[in-house]
MARTORNU-411347 format. One record per residue (C-alpha): residue in one letter; x, y, z; residue number from 1. Coordinates in steps of 0.02 Angstrom, whole numbers, plus 32768, in hexadecimal, padded with zeros to 4 digits. Layout:
REM MARTORNU-411347
 drense   px   py   pz tivo
      a    X    Y    Z  NUM
...
This chain:
REM MARTORNU-411347
 drense   px   py   pz tivo
      m 8000 8000 8000    1
      q 8042 80AA 7FD0    2
      y 8050 813F 8043    3
      w 8060 81F3 800B    4
      l 80C5 8275 806A    5
      g 80A0 8326 8030    6
      i 811F 83A8 8065    7
      d 8105 8463 8053    8
      v 81BA 849E 8042    9
      a 81E8 8546 808D   10
      s 8285 85AB 8068   11
      r 82A0 85F5 8116   12
      a 8211 85B9 8185   13
      a 81EC 8507 81BD   14
      h 81A8 848B 813D   15
      q 8100 8437 8158   16
      a 80D9 8381 812F   17
      s 803A 831A 8123   18
      l 802B 825D 810E   19
      s 7F99 8202 80BC   20
      d 7F79 8151 8083   21
      a 7F44 8119 7FD4   22
      s 7E8D 8140 7FF9   23
      g 7EB3 81F5 8025   24
      r 7E98 81DF 80E1   25
      f 7F10 8247 8146   26
      l 7F77 81EF 81CA   27
      w 7FBA 8296 8207   28
      s 7FD1 8345 81BF   29
      g 8027 83EA 81E1   30
      r 80C6 83A3 822E   31
      r 814C 8429 822F   32
      f 8205 8406 8213   33
      r 82A1 8458 81CE   34
      t 8329 8420 8157   35
      g 839C 83C7 81CF   36
      a 83CF 8314 81F2   37
      e 837F 8313 829F   38
      d 82D7 8359 8266   39
      l 82D0 82E5 81D1   40
      e 82F5 824E 823E   41
      r 8269 8285 82B3   42
      l 81F1 8298 8221   43
      w 8221 81EB 81DF   44
      a 81FE 81A1 828A   45
      m 814C 81E5 8281   46
      l 8124 8170 81F1   47
      p 80B9 80DB 8226   48
      d 8112 8035 8239   49
      e 80B4 7FEA 81A6   50
      v 80FB 806E 812F   51
      d 8188 8024 80C7   52
      a 8209 8099 807B   53
      g 81E5 8057 7FCD   54
      e 812B 807E 7FE2   55
      l 8144 8133 8016   56
      v 812D 81BB 7F92   57
      v 816F 8267 7FC4   58
      i 811B 82F4 7F64   59
      l 8171 839E 7F5F   60
      e 8161 8445 7F0A   61
      p 820B 8483 7EC9   62
      t 8214 851D 7F38   63
      r 82B6 8574 7F06   64
      n 8346 84FD 7F33   65
      a 8304 84CA 7FDE   66
      w 82B8 8429 7F99   67
      v 835F 83E0 7F5F   68
      p 83A5 83A4 8007   69
      l 82F9 8362 803A   70
      a 82E7 82FE 7F99   71
      a 8397 82B7 7FAA   72
      w 8379 8283 8060   73
      f 82D5 8228 803D   74
      r 831D 81D2 7FA3   75
      r 83AB 818D 800C   76
      r 8328 8142 807F   77
      g 82D9 80E8 7FEA   78
      a 8240 8158 7FD4   79
      r 81FF 818E 7F2B   80
      v 820C 824A 7F11   81
      v 8192 82A9 7EA0   82
      l 819D 8361 7E6E   83
      v 80FF 83C1 7E43   84
      p 8106 8462 7DDB   85
      p 80D3 84F5 7E49   86
      e 8052 8536 7DCC   87
      r 7FFC 848C 7DC9   88
      a 7FF5 8481 7E86   89
      a 7FB2 8534 7E8E   90
      d 7F24 850C 7E15   91
      l 7EF4 8471 7E77   92
      r 7F00 84D2 7F1A   93
      d 7E84 8553 7EDA   94
      y 7E0D 84C8 7EAB   95
      y 7E27 846C 7F4F   96
      h 7E0A 8502 7FBF   97
      k 7DD2 85A5 7F73   98
      h 7DF1 8626 7FFA   99
      a 7E88 85EA 805D  100
      k 7F42 85D2 8044  101
      t 7FA4 8588 80D5  102
      d 803D 851A 80E3  103
      r 7FD5 8494 8138  104
      l 7F57 8496 80A8  105
      d 7FE5 848D 8029  106
      s 8030 83F2 807B  107
      r 7F85 839E 8082  108
      l 7F67 83C7 7FCB  109
      l 800F 837D 7F98  110
      a 7FEB 82DF 7FFE  111
      r 7F47 82C7 7F9F  112
      l 7F8B 82F9 7EF5  113
      p 7F9A 8243 7EB8  114
      l 7EDD 8236 7EC9  115
      l 7EB8 82DE 7E79  116
      h 7F36 82D9 7DEB  117
      p 7F92 8231 7DDF  118
      e 7FD3 8250 7D2D  119
      g 802F 82EA 7D6B  120
      l 80A8 8287 7DD8  121
      h 8157 8271 7D91  122
      d 81E8 822B 7DF3  123
      e 827D 829D 7E11  124
      h 8324 8241 7E0E  125
      g 839E 82D1 7DFB  126
      l 83D7 835C 7E6C  127
      g 8395 83ED 7E03  128
      p 83FC 8487 7E2C  129
      g 846D 8418 7E95  130
      d 84B2 83C7 7DF8  131
      p 855C 8416 7DCE  132
      l 8543 8416 7D11  133
      r 8496 8463 7D1C  134
      r 84D1 84E8 7D94  135
      a 856E 8512 7D30  136
      t 8510 8525 7C8B  137
      r 848D 8594 7CDC  138
      l 8514 85FF 7D2C  139
      r 8571 860F 7C87  140
      q 84D3 8645 7C2D  141
      s 84B5 86C9 7CB2  142
      l 8568 870A 7CA6  143
      v 855E 8714 7BE8  144
      q 84BF 877A 7BF3  145
      r 850C 87EF 7C74  146
      r 85A7 8804 7C09  147
      t 853D 882D 7B71  148
      k 84E2 88B3 7BD2  149
      s 8587 88F9 7C12  150
      l 85CC 8905 7B60  151
      a 852C 895D 7B29  152
      r 853F 89DD 7BB4  153
      l 85F5 89F4 7B84  154
      d 85C5 8A13 7ACF  155
      a 8545 8A95 7B08  156
      l 85C7 8AF0 7B71  157
      l 8641 8AF7 7ADF  158
      e 85BA 8B49 7A76  159
      l 85D1 8BE4 7AE2  160
      l 8682 8BF3 7A9E  161
      g 864C 8BD8 79EA  162
      p 863D 8B48 796D  163
      q 86F7 8B4F 7940  164
      w 8726 8AF5 79E2  165
      v 86C0 8A58 79BB  166
      e 8702 8A5B 7908  167
      a 87B4 8A64 794B  168
      f 8791 89C5 79AE  169
      r 8751 896F 790F  170
      a 86A1 8971 795B  171
      d 86D1 88DC 79C8  172
      l 86C8 890C 7A7E  173
      a 86C3 8854 7AB0  174
      n 877B 8849 7A82  175
      k 87EE 884B 7B19  176
      t 8863 88CE 7ACE  177
      p 87E6 8961 7AC9  178
      l 87A1 892A 7B72  179
      r 884E 8932 7BC1  180
      f 886D 89D9 7B6E  181
      l 87CC 8A1F 7BB6  182
      a 87E5 89CB 7C60  183
      a 888C 8A26 7C6F  184
      g 882E 8ACC 7C6D  185
      y 8867 8AFE 7BBE  186
      a 87B8 8B2D 7B81  187
      c 87E6 8BE4 7B97  188
      p 881B 8C48 7AFC  189
      d 889B 8CAC 7B5F  190
      t 88EA 8C0D 7BA3  191
      v 88F3 8BC1 7AF6  192
      r 894C 8C5B 7AB2  193
      r 89C8 8C5A 7B43  194
      l 89F1 8BA2 7B27  195
      g 8A1C 8BC2 7A71  196
      r 8A2A 8B51 79DC  197
      t 8ABF 8AE8 7A15  198
      r 8A84 8AC0 7AC5  199
      l 89D4 8A9B 7A89  200
      g 8A19 8A27 7A04  201
      r 8A83 89C8 7A84  202
      f 89ED 89B5 7AF9  203
      l 897C 8972 7A70  204
      h 8A05 8900 7A29  205
      r 8A28 88B3 7AD4  206
      h 8973 8892 7B07  207
      s 893D 8854 7A5B  208
      r 89D5 87E2 7A48  209
      g 8A0C 883A 79AB  210
      q 8962 8847 7956  211
      w 8950 8903 7974  212
      g 89D1 898B 796B  213
      i 89F8 8A35 791F  214
      e 8963 8A35 78AA  215
      q 88E5 8A27 7938  216
      a 894A 8AA6 799E  217
      e 8939 8B25 7912  218
      a 887E 8B02 7907  219
      l 886B 8B22 79C1  220
      l 88CE 8BC4 79B5  221
      a 885D 8BFD 7927  222
      a 87C3 8BCF 798E  223
      a 8806 8C31 7A23  224
      a 8827 8CCA 79B6  225
      e 8777 8CC1 796E  226
      t 872B 8CB4 7A1D  227
      l 878C 8D4D 7A5A  228
      a 8757 8DB0 79C2  229
      l 86A2 8D7B 79DD  230
      w 8695 8DA0 7A97  231
      e 8723 8E1C 7AB6  232
      d 8718 8E41 7B72  233
      a 865F 8E1B 7B8A  234
      f 8673 8D69 7BCD  235
      d 86CC 8D16 7C61  236
      f 872D 8C8B 7C09  237
      d 8785 8C4E 7CA7  238
      q 86E2 8C20 7CFD  239
      l 86A4 8BC5 7C62  240
      a 8749 8B67 7C52  241
      e 8736 8B28 7D05  242
      d 8685 8AEA 7CE4  243
      i 86BE 8A94 7C44  244
      a 8752 8A45 7CA0  245
      i 86DD 89F9 7D24  246
      e 866A 89B2 7C9F  247
      a 86FE 896B 7C3D  248
      r 8745 8918 7CD9  249
      i 869B 88C7 7CFA  250
      a 8695 8884 7C47  251
      l 8747 8841 7C55  252
      s 8722 87EB 7CFA  253
      l 8683 879C 7CB7  254
      g 86E1 8761 7C1C  255
      e 8764 870A 7C88  256
      d 86DC 86B6 7CEF  257
      v 8682 867B 7C52  258
      a 8724 8630 7C0D  259
      a 8747 85D6 7CB2  260
      l 8696 8593 7CB9  261
      s 86A0 8556 7C05  262
      e 8739 84EE 7C31  263
      r 86E2 84A3 7CC9  264
      i 8644 8480 7C64  265
      a 86AB 8423 7BE1  266
      i 86F1 83B1 7C69  267
      l 8645 8392 7CB5  268
      l 85FD 836C 7C09  269
      d 8683 82E9 7BEA  270
      e 8653 8295 7C8C  271
      a 8598 829C 7C69  272
      d 85A6 826B 7BB1  273
      p 8647 8207 7B99  274
      e 860F 81C7 7AEE  275
      a 85F0 827B 7AB2  276
      i 8541 824D 7A76  277
      v 84F5 82F9 7A8F  278
      t 8584 8358 7A3E  279
      s 8583 82E0 79A9  280
      a 84E5 8338 796C  281
      p 8500 83BF 78E9  282
      g 8504 846F 792D  283
      v 8521 8434 79E0  284
      g 85C7 8467 7A2D  285
      a 860D 844B 7ADA  286
      v 85B3 84DD 7B2E  287
      t 850F 84C4 7AD2  288
      g 8513 8408 7AEE  289
      a 8533 8420 7BA8  290
      q 84A2 849A 7BB2  291
      i 842D 8421 7B59  292
      l 845E 838C 7BC4  293
      a 845E 83EC 7C67  294
      r 83B8 8443 7C4F  295
      l 8362 83AA 7C05  296
      g 8396 8338 7C93  297
      d 8399 827C 7C7F  298
      p 8350 825C 7BD0  299
      n 8316 81AF 7C06  300
      r 829A 81FA 7C80  301
      f 8222 8226 7BF2  302
      r 81A7 819E 7BC6  303
      t 8199 81D3 7B10  304
      l 81F6 8244 7A98  305
      a 8159 82AE 7A8D  306
      g 8174 82D6 7B45  307
      v 8223 8314 7B1B  308
      r 81DF 838A 7A97  309
      s 8158 83C7 7B0E  310
      f 81DA 83E7 7B96  311
      s 823D 8456 7B1F  312
      g 81AC 84D0 7B14  313
      l 81C6 84E5 7A58  314
      v 812B 8483 7A23  315
      p 8095 84EC 79EC  316
      s 8009 8509 7A68  317
      l 7F5C 84C7 7A3F  318
      n 7EB2 8517 7A61  319
      a 7E2D 8498 7A33  320
      s 7D75 8484 7A5A  321
      g 7CFF 840A 7A06  322
      v 7D29 83FB 794E  323
      s 7D8A 849D 7947  324
      g 7E3F 84B5 7976  325
      r 7ECA 8531 795B  326
      h 7F85 8528 7976  327
      g 7FD8 85BC 79C6  328
      p 8089 85F3 79F3  329
      p 8102 8580 7A4F  330
      t 80CD 854F 7AFF  331
      r 8175 8588 7B48  332
      r 8161 850C 7BD6  333
      g 81F6 84B4 7C1E  334
      d 82A4 84FB 7C2A  335
      a 82CB 85A0 7BD3  336
      a 8386 857B 7BCD  337
      l 8363 84D7 7B72  338
      r 82F9 8532 7AF1  339
      e 8382 85B1 7AD3  340
      a 8409 852B 7ABE  341
      i 83A7 84B9 7A49  342
      f 8367 854D 79E3  343
      i 8419 858C 79C5  344
      a 8454 84DB 799D  345
      a 83C6 84C3 7920  346
      d 83F7 8560 78C1  347
      h 84A5 8515 78A6  348
      a 8469 8462 788A  349
      r 83F7 8491 77F8  350
      r 8492 84C9 7799  351
      i 84E7 841F 77B1  352
      d 8462 8396 77B7  353
      p 8409 8381 770E  354
      t 836D 8335 775E  355
      l 8358 83CA 77D1  356
      a 837F 8442 7742  357
      a 82FA 83F0 76D4  358
      r 8279 8404 775D  359
      y 82AC 84B8 777C  360
      q 829E 84DF 76C2  361
      r 81F1 8490 76B8  362
      l 81B4 84F2 774F  363
      m 81F8 8596 770C  364
      v 81CF 8587 7653  365
      t 8138 8513 7648  366
      a 80E2 8528 76F1  367
      g 8108 85E3 76FB  368
      k 8149 85DB 77AE  369
      h 81A6 8667 7802  370
      h 8261 8649 781B  371
      n 824E 8638 78D8  372
      s 81B9 85C4 78C7  373
      a 8218 8553 784F  374
      l 82AD 8550 78C5  375
      c 823B 851A 7954  376
      h 8209 8482 78EC  377
      i 82BE 845C 78C6  378
      a 82EF 8471 797D  379
      t 826E 83F4 79BB  380
      t 82A3 8378 7935  381
      l 835B 838C 7963  382
      l 8336 8377 7A1D  383
      t 82CF 82DB 79FA  384
      r 835F 828F 7997  385
      i 83DE 82B8 7A1F  386
      v 8373 8263 7AA4  387
      a 8355 81CD 7A32  388
      c 8411 81BC 7A18  389
      w 842E 81C9 7AD4  390
      r 83B1 813E 7AF7  391
      r 8402 80CC 7A76  392
      g 84B1 80FA 7AAD  393
      e 84E0 812C 79FB  394
      r 8530 81C8 79B4  395
      y 84CF 8237 793D  396
      v 84E8 820A 7885  397
      i 84CC 828F 7800  398
      r 846E 8246 776B  399
      d 842D 8287 76C7  400
      c 8375 827C 7699  401
      n 8391 81CC 7654  402
      g 83D6 818E 76FA  403
      r 848B 8186 76C3  404
      p 8509 81BB 7749  405
      v 856C 8255 7718  406
      s 85F4 82BD 7769  407
      a 85D8 836C 77AB  408
      e 8633 83B9 7716  409
      e 85CE 8353 7699  410
      g 852F 8381 76F6  411
      r 8558 843A 76E6  412
      s 8572 842C 762B  413
      i 84CF 83CB 7615  414
      v 846F 844E 7678  415
      a 84BC 84DD 7614  416
      e 8497 8487 756F  417
      r 83E7 8443 758B  418
      y 8393 848E 7622  419
      s 83BD 8546 7626  420
      v 832E 85C0 7641  421
      p 8321 864D 75C0  422
      a 8358 86F6 7600  423
      e 82B1 8745 75D4  424
      v 8251 86C3 7638  425
      r 82C8 86D6 76CA  426
      r 82B0 8793 76CD  427
      q 81F4 877C 76CF  428
      r 81F7 86F5 7755  429
      r 826E 8754 77C7  430
      g 81F7 87E9 77CE  431
      p 816C 8801 7850  432
      r 80F6 876F 7867  433
      a 8050 8778 7810  434
      g 7FCF 87C5 7883  435
      a 8052 880E 78F7  436
      s 801F 88AE 794D  437
      k 8063 894A 78FB  438
      r 80A3 89C9 7978  439
      t 8103 8A68 796C  440
      g 81BB 8A41 7983  441
      r 8255 8AA6 79A8  442
      r 828A 8AA4 78F3  443
      g 81E1 8AD6 78AF  444
      q 8181 8B50 791A  445
      e 80F0 8B63 78A0  446
      s 804B 8B23 78E0  447
      h 800F 8A92 7875  448
      g 7F5C 8AD4 787D  449
      a 7F87 8B86 7849  450
      p 7F3C 8BBF 77A4  451
      a 7FB2 8BD7 7712  452
      p 7FDB 8C8C 76E9  453
      a 7F7A 8CD7 765A  454
      r 7FD6 8CD7 75B5  455
      p 8002 8D89 757B  456
      p 7FB6 8DC5 74D8  457
      a 8019 8DA7 7439  458
      t 801D 8E61 740F  459
      l 800B 8EFA 747D  460
      q 7F71 8F62 7457  461
      p 7F8C 9020 7459  462
      l 7F32 9082 74E0  463
      v 7E9A 90E5 74AA  464
      g 7EC6 919C 748D  465
      a 7F81 917A 7486  466
């Protein structure tokens, strides 16, 4: 006989647990405890003697990261651990009790969830955010986003000096050489002029390992002269140079952290996927493969491949009633980092795999799909193939449309020769989606509903009495 232990997990306060049998009858409810070995042992001792560890199902909501040590402790005792999405539990809670929300009620609801929604129970075997690969890939994604924002702020600050500065840096502020130049406080026109051509050239040559030199130094001197002529004495360049130096040091530090994380992720990926099954797929590199594997979790936990596609959140939503039905935009359920990784990989894979390229061409040319919509189809197909390869323990094999294995180079040539999308079609499909709302943007301030100006007469009529 099964027993269900519902636990309302709290981040700072005490958790509350309720225990019911398979009929939904509560043995006890509202028992408070905290995440600690002593409290957990006391809670375990409250279980009736007839409860076997293999018959106990622990039902949790993934509240932040507080559920991870609880799930690991109960799994070590032999219990089955089930995670319930918070939005699903909230909907059932509203149905179960309309006007109240208490921790005790939440634990009782979770303990009776197998009766209310048995198909919504899925075993959790991993550690979630406790898994090193999952945590490292999420941290790297966050650092990359923060570095991108820092570079954008840096570009905006340089605009105050004039466009010649970005042009002198070859419009590549992500390069370490301009970042080190700016971090040294040299984003001041007066400082650049005092350094002179020779010292600037030596600085750039040393930090770029010989890639930059006198030519870039002369460009910076010209940019400094243009800035001084533009502003004269109406601007405090020293204060701006300090702000730019701080932003450049932030970008440099984030870049070093991203590089260190990438190395650690590569080692963790080798341990998690020693056969390199995930990275054998076209368009999937070490970082992208680690992100896919970490955010997807154990691929064997899905009952069907359709469940994998649904978890990606890239499948179209469906609104159906009776004999009518309509597909909408992607559901966007599941993990956002997984969607980002598989979407980027699909954009590269369609240029290598002829079968994916043929499907992309058909969706774009024949079906009239938008570029992003077609890529969502390709992404779900690529993810399904990766999981199928993982389950079989086989590496991904690129094939042509006749099923013949081909190399990556041969696949590229086949795609370029047979399955390219005409430039005119691509321009049309990359535009706004059909039916998209038209709003006034920053680049076009005209109101879309404004009447067109009246056309002037072809010839001017002379005034009466002129």
